[in-house]
mmCIF file of the N, C-alpha and C atoms, coordinates in Angstrom:
data_MODEL
# 
_entry.id   MODEL 
# 
loop_
_atom_site.group_PDB 
_atom_site.id 
_atom_site.type_symbol 
_atom_site.label_atom_id 
_atom_site.label_alt_id 
_atom_site.label_comp_id 
_atom_site.label_asym_id 
_atom_site.label_entity_id 
_atom_site.label_seq_id 
_atom_site.pdbx_PDB_ins_code 
_atom_site.Cartn_x 
_atom_site.Cartn_y 
_atom_site.Cartn_z 
_atom_site.occupancy 
_atom_site.B_iso_or_equiv 
_atom_site.pdbx_formal_charge 
_atom_site.auth_seq_id 
_atom_site.auth_comp_id 
_atom_site.auth_asym_id 
_atom_site.auth_atom_id 
_atom_site.pdbx_PDB_model_num 
ATOM 1   N N  . MET A 1 1  ? 5.701  18.969 69.759 1.00 0.00 ? 1  MET A N  1 
ATOM 2   C CA . MET A 1 1  ? 5.971  18.283 68.757 1.00 0.00 ? 1  MET A CA 1 
ATOM 3   C C  . MET A 1 1  ? 7.084  17.261 69.217 1.00 0.00 ? 1  MET A C  1 
ATOM 4   N N  . SER A 1 2  ? 7.272  16.028 68.668 1.00 0.00 ? 2  SER A N  1 
ATOM 5   C CA . SER A 1 2  ? 8.199  15.032 68.813 1.00 0.00 ? 2  SER A CA 1 
ATOM 6   C C  . SER A 1 2  ? 9.163  14.778 68.020 1.00 0.00 ? 2  SER A C  1 
ATOM 7   N N  . ILE A 1 3  ? 10.221 14.285 68.345 1.00 0.00 ? 3  ILE A N  1 
ATOM 8   C CA . ILE A 1 3  ? 11.378 14.066 67.414 1.00 0.00 ? 3  ILE A CA 1 
ATOM 9   C C  . ILE A 1 3  ? 11.903 12.743 67.905 1.00 0.00 ? 3  ILE A C  1 
ATOM 10  N N  . LYS A 1 4  ? 11.800 11.748 66.652 1.00 0.00 ? 4  LYS A N  1 
ATOM 11  C CA . LYS A 1 4  ? 12.409 10.609 66.916 1.00 0.00 ? 4  LYS A CA 1 
ATOM 12  C C  . LYS A 1 4  ? 13.400 10.138 65.815 1.00 0.00 ? 4  LYS A C  1 
ATOM 13  N N  . PHE A 1 5  ? 13.131 10.772 64.466 1.00 0.00 ? 5  PHE A N  1 
ATOM 14  C CA . PHE A 1 5  ? 13.967 10.278 63.597 1.00 0.00 ? 5  PHE A CA 1 
ATOM 15  C C  . PHE A 1 5  ? 14.926 11.261 62.804 1.00 0.00 ? 5  PHE A C  1 
ATOM 16  N N  . ILE A 1 6  ? 14.438 12.806 63.094 1.00 0.00 ? 6  ILE A N  1 
ATOM 17  C CA . ILE A 1 6  ? 14.948 13.665 62.277 1.00 0.00 ? 6  ILE A CA 1 
ATOM 18  C C  . ILE A 1 6  ? 15.840 14.564 63.284 1.00 0.00 ? 6  ILE A C  1 
ATOM 19  N N  . THR A 1 7  ? 17.112 14.766 63.137 1.00 0.00 ? 7  THR A N  1 
ATOM 20  C CA . THR A 1 7  ? 18.046 15.362 63.866 1.00 0.00 ? 7  THR A CA 1 
ATOM 21  C C  . THR A 1 7  ? 18.719 16.612 63.419 1.00 0.00 ? 7  THR A C  1 
ATOM 22  N N  . SER A 1 8  ? 17.842 17.045 62.422 1.00 0.00 ? 8  SER A N  1 
ATOM 23  C CA . SER A 1 8  ? 18.411 18.533 62.141 1.00 0.00 ? 8  SER A CA 1 
ATOM 24  C C  . SER A 1 8  ? 18.223 19.592 63.130 1.00 0.00 ? 8  SER A C  1 
ATOM 25  N N  . ASN A 1 9  ? 19.103 20.331 63.185 1.00 0.00 ? 9  ASN A N  1 
ATOM 26  C CA . ASN A 1 9  ? 19.567 21.427 64.008 1.00 0.00 ? 9  ASN A CA 1 
ATOM 27  C C  . ASN A 1 9  ? 18.385 22.655 63.646 1.00 0.00 ? 9  ASN A C  1 
ATOM 28  N N  . GLU A 1 10 ? 17.804 22.475 62.681 1.00 0.00 ? 10 GLU A N  1 
ATOM 29  C CA . GLU A 1 10 ? 16.744 23.599 62.081 1.00 0.00 ? 10 GLU A CA 1 
ATOM 30  C C  . GLU A 1 10 ? 15.368 23.271 62.643 1.00 0.00 ? 10 GLU A C  1 
ATOM 31  N N  . ILE A 1 11 ? 15.214 22.291 63.266 1.00 0.00 ? 11 ILE A N  1 
ATOM 32  C CA . ILE A 1 11 ? 13.856 21.574 63.686 1.00 0.00 ? 11 ILE A CA 1 
ATOM 33  C C  . ILE A 1 11 ? 13.398 22.724 64.745 1.00 0.00 ? 11 ILE A C  1 
ATOM 34  N N  . PRO A 1 12 ? 14.084 23.113 65.827 1.00 0.00 ? 12 PRO A N  1 
ATOM 35  C CA . PRO A 1 12 ? 13.504 23.997 66.913 1.00 0.00 ? 12 PRO A CA 1 
ATOM 36  C C  . PRO A 1 12 ? 13.410 25.218 66.415 1.00 0.00 ? 12 PRO A C  1 
ATOM 37  N N  . MET A 1 13 ? 13.955 25.761 65.383 1.00 0.00 ? 13 MET A N  1 
ATOM 38  C CA . MET A 1 13 ? 13.540 27.129 64.782 1.00 0.00 ? 13 MET A CA 1 
ATOM 39  C C  . MET A 1 13 ? 12.393 27.121 63.875 1.00 0.00 ? 13 MET A C  1 
ATOM 40  N N  . MET A 1 14 ? 12.275 25.906 63.345 1.00 0.00 ? 14 MET A N  1 
ATOM 41  C CA . MET A 1 14 ? 10.607 25.688 62.850 1.00 0.00 ? 14 MET A CA 1 
ATOM 42  C C  . MET A 1 14 ? 9.773  25.602 63.646 1.00 0.00 ? 14 MET A C  1 
ATOM 43  N N  . CYS A 1 15 ? 9.840  24.992 64.709 1.00 0.00 ? 15 CYS A N  1 
ATOM 44  C CA . CYS A 1 15 ? 9.171  24.845 65.607 1.00 0.00 ? 15 CYS A CA 1 
ATOM 45  C C  . CYS A 1 15 ? 8.490  26.311 66.419 1.00 0.00 ? 15 CYS A C  1 
ATOM 46  N N  . LYS A 1 16 ? 9.596  27.133 66.679 1.00 0.00 ? 16 LYS A N  1 
ATOM 47  C CA . LYS A 1 16 ? 9.407  28.412 67.232 1.00 0.00 ? 16 LYS A CA 1 
ATOM 48  C C  . LYS A 1 16 ? 8.415  29.204 66.217 1.00 0.00 ? 16 LYS A C  1 
ATOM 49  N N  . MET A 1 17 ? 8.783  29.034 64.633 1.00 0.00 ? 17 MET A N  1 
ATOM 50  C CA . MET A 1 17 ? 8.061  29.886 63.644 1.00 0.00 ? 17 MET A CA 1 
ATOM 51  C C  . MET A 1 17 ? 6.526  29.439 63.417 1.00 0.00 ? 17 MET A C  1 
ATOM 52  N N  . ALA A 1 18 ? 6.446  27.912 63.972 1.00 0.00 ? 18 ALA A N  1 
ATOM 53  C CA . ALA A 1 18 ? 5.188  27.782 64.136 1.00 0.00 ? 18 ALA A CA 1 
ATOM 54  C C  . ALA A 1 18 ? 4.451  27.601 65.210 1.00 0.00 ? 18 ALA A C  1 
ATOM 55  N N  . GLY A 1 19 ? 4.897  28.223 66.333 1.00 0.00 ? 19 GLY A N  1 
ATOM 56  C CA . GLY A 1 19 ? 4.351  28.555 67.734 1.00 0.00 ? 19 GLY A CA 1 
ATOM 57  C C  . GLY A 1 19 ? 4.526  27.349 68.430 1.00 0.00 ? 19 GLY A C  1 
ATOM 58  N N  . VAL A 1 20 ? 5.328  26.446 68.247 1.00 0.00 ? 20 VAL A N  1 
ATOM 59  C CA . VAL A 1 20 ? 5.302  25.251 69.342 1.00 0.00 ? 20 VAL A CA 1 
ATOM 60  C C  . VAL A 1 20 ? 6.186  25.747 70.518 1.00 0.00 ? 20 VAL A C  1 
ATOM 61  N N  . HIS A 1 21 ? 5.967  25.556 71.571 1.00 0.00 ? 21 HIS A N  1 
ATOM 62  C CA . HIS A 1 21 ? 6.712  25.852 72.567 1.00 0.00 ? 21 HIS A CA 1 
ATOM 63  C C  . HIS A 1 21 ? 7.722  24.972 73.300 1.00 0.00 ? 21 HIS A C  1 
ATOM 64  N N  . ALA A 1 22 ? 7.575  23.780 73.191 1.00 0.00 ? 22 ALA A N  1 
ATOM 65  C CA . ALA A 1 22 ? 8.118  22.605 73.471 1.00 0.00 ? 22 ALA A CA 1 
ATOM 66  C C  . ALA A 1 22 ? 8.336  21.491 72.376 1.00 0.00 ? 22 ALA A C  1 
ATOM 67  N N  . LEU A 1 23 ? 9.740  21.014 72.526 1.00 0.00 ? 23 LEU A N  1 
ATOM 68  C CA . LEU A 1 23 ? 10.214 19.930 71.585 1.00 0.00 ? 23 LEU A CA 1 
ATOM 69  C C  . LEU A 1 23 ? 10.437 18.976 72.772 1.00 0.00 ? 23 LEU A C  1 
ATOM 70  N N  . PHE A 1 24 ? 9.664  17.477 72.140 1.00 0.00 ? 24 PHE A N  1 
ATOM 71  C CA . PHE A 1 24 ? 9.935  16.256 73.108 1.00 0.00 ? 24 PHE A CA 1 
ATOM 72  C C  . PHE A 1 24 ? 11.121 15.357 72.174 1.00 0.00 ? 24 PHE A C  1 
ATOM 73  N N  . ILE A 1 25 ? 12.078 15.206 72.612 1.00 0.00 ? 25 ILE A N  1 
ATOM 74  C CA . ILE A 1 25 ? 13.318 14.457 72.034 1.00 0.00 ? 25 ILE A CA 1 
ATOM 75  C C  . ILE A 1 25 ? 13.149 12.711 72.549 1.00 0.00 ? 25 ILE A C  1 
ATOM 76  N N  . ASP A 1 26 ? 12.883 11.946 71.746 1.00 0.00 ? 26 ASP A N  1 
ATOM 77  C CA . ASP A 1 26 ? 12.753 10.548 72.470 1.00 0.00 ? 26 ASP A CA 1 
ATOM 78  C C  . ASP A 1 26 ? 14.075 9.966  72.222 1.00 0.00 ? 26 ASP A C  1 
ATOM 79  N N  . MET A 1 27 ? 14.773 9.627  72.993 1.00 0.00 ? 27 MET A N  1 
ATOM 80  C CA . MET A 1 27 ? 16.051 8.658  72.938 1.00 0.00 ? 27 MET A CA 1 
ATOM 81  C C  . MET A 1 27 ? 15.519 7.391  73.093 1.00 0.00 ? 27 MET A C  1 
ATOM 82  N N  . GLU A 1 28 ? 14.565 6.886  73.817 1.00 0.00 ? 28 GLU A N  1 
ATOM 83  C CA . GLU A 1 28 ? 14.209 5.529  74.235 1.00 0.00 ? 28 GLU A CA 1 
ATOM 84  C C  . GLU A 1 28 ? 13.678 4.917  73.058 1.00 0.00 ? 28 GLU A C  1 
ATOM 85  N N  . HIS A 1 29 ? 13.154 5.284  72.143 1.00 0.00 ? 29 HIS A N  1 
ATOM 86  C CA . HIS A 1 29 ? 12.730 4.719  70.849 1.00 0.00 ? 29 HIS A CA 1 
ATOM 87  C C  . HIS A 1 29 ? 13.486 5.163  69.487 1.00 0.00 ? 29 HIS A C  1 
ATOM 88  N N  . SER A 1 30 ? 14.561 5.821  69.600 1.00 0.00 ? 30 SER A N  1 
ATOM 89  C CA . SER A 1 30 ? 15.350 6.259  68.461 1.00 0.00 ? 30 SER A CA 1 
ATOM 90  C C  . SER A 1 30 ? 16.672 5.737  68.338 1.00 0.00 ? 30 SER A C  1 
ATOM 91  N N  . ALA A 1 31 ? 17.314 5.994  67.490 1.00 0.00 ? 31 ALA A N  1 
ATOM 92  C CA . ALA A 1 31 ? 18.767 5.610  67.291 1.00 0.00 ? 31 ALA A CA 1 
ATOM 93  C C  . ALA A 1 31 ? 19.669 6.985  67.312 1.00 0.00 ? 31 ALA A C  1 
ATOM 94  N N  . MET A 1 32 ? 19.084 7.978  68.262 1.00 0.00 ? 32 MET A N  1 
ATOM 95  C CA . MET A 1 32 ? 20.074 9.306  68.323 1.00 0.00 ? 32 MET A CA 1 
ATOM 96  C C  . MET A 1 32 ? 21.089 8.966  69.586 1.00 0.00 ? 32 MET A C  1 
ATOM 97  N N  . ASP A 1 33 ? 22.026 9.588  69.276 1.00 0.00 ? 33 ASP A N  1 
ATOM 98  C CA . ASP A 1 33 ? 23.294 9.506  70.406 1.00 0.00 ? 33 ASP A CA 1 
ATOM 99  C C  . ASP A 1 33 ? 23.286 10.851 71.198 1.00 0.00 ? 33 ASP A C  1 
ATOM 100 N N  . LEU A 1 34 ? 24.155 10.821 72.058 1.00 0.00 ? 34 LEU A N  1 
ATOM 101 C CA . LEU A 1 34 ? 24.030 11.983 73.098 1.00 0.00 ? 34 LEU A CA 1 
ATOM 102 C C  . LEU A 1 34 ? 24.736 13.233 72.366 1.00 0.00 ? 34 LEU A C  1 
ATOM 103 N N  . HIS A 1 35 ? 25.663 13.108 71.305 1.00 0.00 ? 35 HIS A N  1 
ATOM 104 C CA . HIS A 1 35 ? 25.943 14.346 70.655 1.00 0.00 ? 35 HIS A CA 1 
ATOM 105 C C  . HIS A 1 35 ? 24.755 14.973 69.682 1.00 0.00 ? 35 HIS A C  1 
ATOM 106 N N  . GLN A 1 36 ? 24.016 14.192 69.127 1.00 0.00 ? 36 GLN A N  1 
ATOM 107 C CA . GLN A 1 36 ? 22.822 14.553 68.680 1.00 0.00 ? 36 GLN A CA 1 
ATOM 108 C C  . GLN A 1 36 ? 21.966 15.312 69.403 1.00 0.00 ? 36 GLN A C  1 
ATOM 109 N N  . VAL A 1 37 ? 21.443 14.609 70.459 1.00 0.00 ? 37 VAL A N  1 
ATOM 110 C CA . VAL A 1 37 ? 20.440 15.138 71.322 1.00 0.00 ? 37 VAL A CA 1 
ATOM 111 C C  . VAL A 1 37 ? 21.039 16.505 72.006 1.00 0.00 ? 37 VAL A C  1 
ATOM 112 N N  . GLY A 1 38 ? 22.377 16.816 72.373 1.00 0.00 ? 38 GLY A N  1 
ATOM 113 C CA . GLY A 1 38 ? 23.123 17.926 73.010 1.00 0.00 ? 38 GLY A CA 1 
ATOM 114 C C  . GLY A 1 38 ? 22.990 19.050 71.956 1.00 0.00 ? 38 GLY A C  1 
ATOM 115 N N  . GLN A 1 39 ? 23.262 18.701 70.552 1.00 0.00 ? 39 GLN A N  1 
ATOM 116 C CA . GLN A 1 39 ? 22.890 19.575 69.450 1.00 0.00 ? 39 GLN A CA 1 
ATOM 117 C C  . GLN A 1 39 ? 21.639 20.257 69.296 1.00 0.00 ? 39 GLN A C  1 
ATOM 118 N N  . LEU A 1 40 ? 20.610 19.306 69.532 1.00 0.00 ? 40 LEU A N  1 
ATOM 119 C CA . LEU A 1 40 ? 19.395 19.596 69.413 1.00 0.00 ? 40 LEU A CA 1 
ATOM 120 C C  . LEU A 1 40 ? 18.799 20.627 70.430 1.00 0.00 ? 40 LEU A C  1 
ATOM 121 N N  . ILE A 1 41 ? 19.329 20.262 71.833 1.00 0.00 ? 41 ILE A N  1 
ATOM 122 C CA . ILE A 1 41 ? 18.854 21.084 73.092 1.00 0.00 ? 41 ILE A CA 1 
ATOM 123 C C  . ILE A 1 41 ? 19.635 22.380 72.916 1.00 0.00 ? 41 ILE A C  1 
ATOM 124 N N  . LEU A 1 42 ? 20.960 22.556 72.511 1.00 0.00 ? 42 LEU A N  1 
ATOM 125 C CA . LEU A 1 42 ? 21.609 23.703 71.919 1.00 0.00 ? 42 LEU A CA 1 
ATOM 126 C C  . LEU A 1 42 ? 20.729 24.595 71.086 1.00 0.00 ? 42 LEU A C  1 
ATOM 127 N N  . ALA A 1 43 ? 20.197 24.089 70.020 1.00 0.00 ? 43 ALA A N  1 
ATOM 128 C CA . ALA A 1 43 ? 19.516 24.749 69.111 1.00 0.00 ? 43 ALA A CA 1 
ATOM 129 C C  . ALA A 1 43 ? 17.807 25.198 69.638 1.00 0.00 ? 43 ALA A C  1 
ATOM 130 N N  . CYS A 1 44 ? 17.502 24.282 70.517 1.00 0.00 ? 44 CYS A N  1 
ATOM 131 C CA . CYS A 1 44 ? 16.107 24.746 71.197 1.00 0.00 ? 44 CYS A CA 1 
ATOM 132 C C  . CYS A 1 44 ? 16.566 25.712 72.152 1.00 0.00 ? 44 CYS A C  1 
ATOM 133 N N  . ASN A 1 45 ? 17.549 26.102 73.050 1.00 0.00 ? 45 ASN A N  1 
ATOM 134 C CA . ASN A 1 45 ? 17.955 27.170 73.572 1.00 0.00 ? 45 ASN A CA 1 
ATOM 135 C C  . ASN A 1 45 ? 17.890 28.356 72.841 1.00 0.00 ? 45 ASN A C  1 
ATOM 136 N N  . TYR A 1 46 ? 18.611 28.156 71.734 1.00 0.00 ? 46 TYR A N  1 
ATOM 137 C CA . TYR A 1 46 ? 18.975 29.277 70.860 1.00 0.00 ? 46 TYR A CA 1 
ATOM 138 C C  . TYR A 1 46 ? 17.579 29.939 70.246 1.00 0.00 ? 46 TYR A C  1 
ATOM 139 N N  . ALA A 1 47 ? 16.817 28.814 69.979 1.00 0.00 ? 47 ALA A N  1 
ATOM 140 C CA . ALA A 1 47 ? 15.336 29.276 69.452 1.00 0.00 ? 47 ALA A CA 1 
ATOM 141 C C  . ALA A 1 47 ? 14.459 29.599 70.476 1.00 0.00 ? 47 ALA A C  1 
ATOM 142 N N  . GLY A 1 48 ? 14.559 29.396 71.791 1.00 0.00 ? 48 GLY A N  1 
ATOM 143 C CA . GLY A 1 48 ? 13.683 29.876 72.754 1.00 0.00 ? 48 GLY A CA 1 
ATOM 144 C C  . GLY A 1 48 ? 12.612 28.748 73.031 1.00 0.00 ? 48 GLY A C  1 
ATOM 145 N N  . VAL A 1 49 ? 12.831 27.482 72.557 1.00 0.00 ? 49 VAL A N  1 
ATOM 146 C CA . VAL A 1 49 ? 11.764 26.473 72.535 1.00 0.00 ? 49 VAL A CA 1 
ATOM 147 C C  . VAL A 1 49 ? 12.555 25.331 73.680 1.00 0.00 ? 49 VAL A C  1 
ATOM 148 N N  . SER A 1 50 ? 11.348 25.127 74.655 1.00 0.00 ? 50 SER A N  1 
ATOM 149 C CA . SER A 1 50 ? 11.907 23.965 75.681 1.00 0.00 ? 50 SER A CA 1 
ATOM 150 C C  . SER A 1 50 ? 12.001 22.615 75.231 1.00 0.00 ? 50 SER A C  1 
ATOM 151 N N  . ALA A 1 51 ? 13.251 22.279 75.582 1.00 0.00 ? 51 ALA A N  1 
ATOM 152 C CA . ALA A 1 51 ? 13.603 20.836 75.128 1.00 0.00 ? 51 ALA A CA 1 
ATOM 153 C C  . ALA A 1 51 ? 12.993 19.860 76.465 1.00 0.00 ? 51 ALA A C  1 
ATOM 154 N N  . VAL A 1 52 ? 12.346 18.636 75.847 1.00 0.00 ? 52 VAL A N  1 
ATOM 155 C CA . VAL A 1 52 ? 11.948 17.725 77.013 1.00 0.00 ? 52 VAL A CA 1 
ATOM 156 C C  . VAL A 1 52 ? 12.590 16.377 76.254 1.00 0.00 ? 52 VAL A C  1 
ATOM 157 N N  . VAL A 1 53 ? 13.587 15.606 77.264 1.00 0.00 ? 53 VAL A N  1 
ATOM 158 C CA . VAL A 1 53 ? 14.168 14.515 76.634 1.00 0.00 ? 53 VAL A CA 1 
ATOM 159 C C  . VAL A 1 53 ? 13.639 13.437 77.597 1.00 0.00 ? 53 VAL A C  1 
ATOM 160 N N  . ARG A 1 54 ? 13.307 12.295 76.765 1.00 0.00 ? 54 ARG A N  1 
ATOM 161 C CA . ARG A 1 54 ? 13.175 10.982 77.336 1.00 0.00 ? 54 ARG A CA 1 
ATOM 162 C C  . ARG A 1 54 ? 14.124 10.275 76.983 1.00 0.00 ? 54 ARG A C  1 
ATOM 163 N N  . SER A 1 55 ? 14.957 9.728  78.329 1.00 0.00 ? 55 SER A N  1 
ATOM 164 C CA . SER A 1 55 ? 16.274 9.374  78.218 1.00 0.00 ? 55 SER A CA 1 
ATOM 165 C C  . SER A 1 55 ? 16.044 7.468  78.005 1.00 0.00 ? 55 SER A C  1 
ATOM 166 N N  . PRO A 1 56 ? 16.887 6.734  77.425 1.00 0.00 ? 56 PRO A N  1 
ATOM 167 C CA . PRO A 1 56 ? 16.646 5.603  77.080 1.00 0.00 ? 56 PRO A CA 1 
ATOM 168 C C  . PRO A 1 56 ? 16.917 4.718  78.362 1.00 0.00 ? 56 PRO A C  1 
ATOM 169 N N  . SER A 1 57 ? 15.973 3.402  78.548 1.00 0.00 ? 57 SER A N  1 
ATOM 170 C CA . SER A 1 57 ? 16.162 2.706  79.721 1.00 0.00 ? 57 SER A CA 1 
ATOM 171 C C  . SER A 1 57 ? 17.501 2.021  79.658 1.00 0.00 ? 57 SER A C  1 
ATOM 172 N N  . LYS A 1 58 ? 17.801 1.461  81.012 1.00 0.00 ? 58 LYS A N  1 
ATOM 173 C CA . LYS A 1 58 ? 18.997 0.582  81.054 1.00 0.00 ? 58 LYS A CA 1 
ATOM 174 C C  . LYS A 1 58 ? 19.120 -0.534 80.058 1.00 0.00 ? 58 LYS A C  1 
ATOM 175 N N  . SER A 1 59 ? 18.145 -0.915 79.833 1.00 0.00 ? 59 SER A N  1 
ATOM 176 C CA . SER A 1 59 ? 18.134 -2.302 78.922 1.00 0.00 ? 59 SER A CA 1 
ATOM 177 C C  . SER A 1 59 ? 18.522 -1.901 77.422 1.00 0.00 ? 59 SER A C  1 
ATOM 178 N N  . HIS A 1 60 ? 18.843 -0.590 77.106 1.00 0.00 ? 60 HIS A N  1 
ATOM 179 C CA . HIS A 1 60 ? 19.019 -0.285 75.751 1.00 0.00 ? 60 HIS A CA 1 
ATOM 180 C C  . HIS A 1 60 ? 20.517 -0.075 75.761 1.00 0.00 ? 60 HIS A C  1 
# 
């Protein structure tokens, strides 16, 4: 599952319940800041879902 616009910390738990094993967090094409991404990563760790983060390029 890919996350670009929704930053709710409940998303990783919903992914776990749906059988999703990894969550792709896209920072390159979204307006999420480091705090929001950090909270999502913590929620992923708690839910047992792997977090994959694409960082923004230098031009952003």
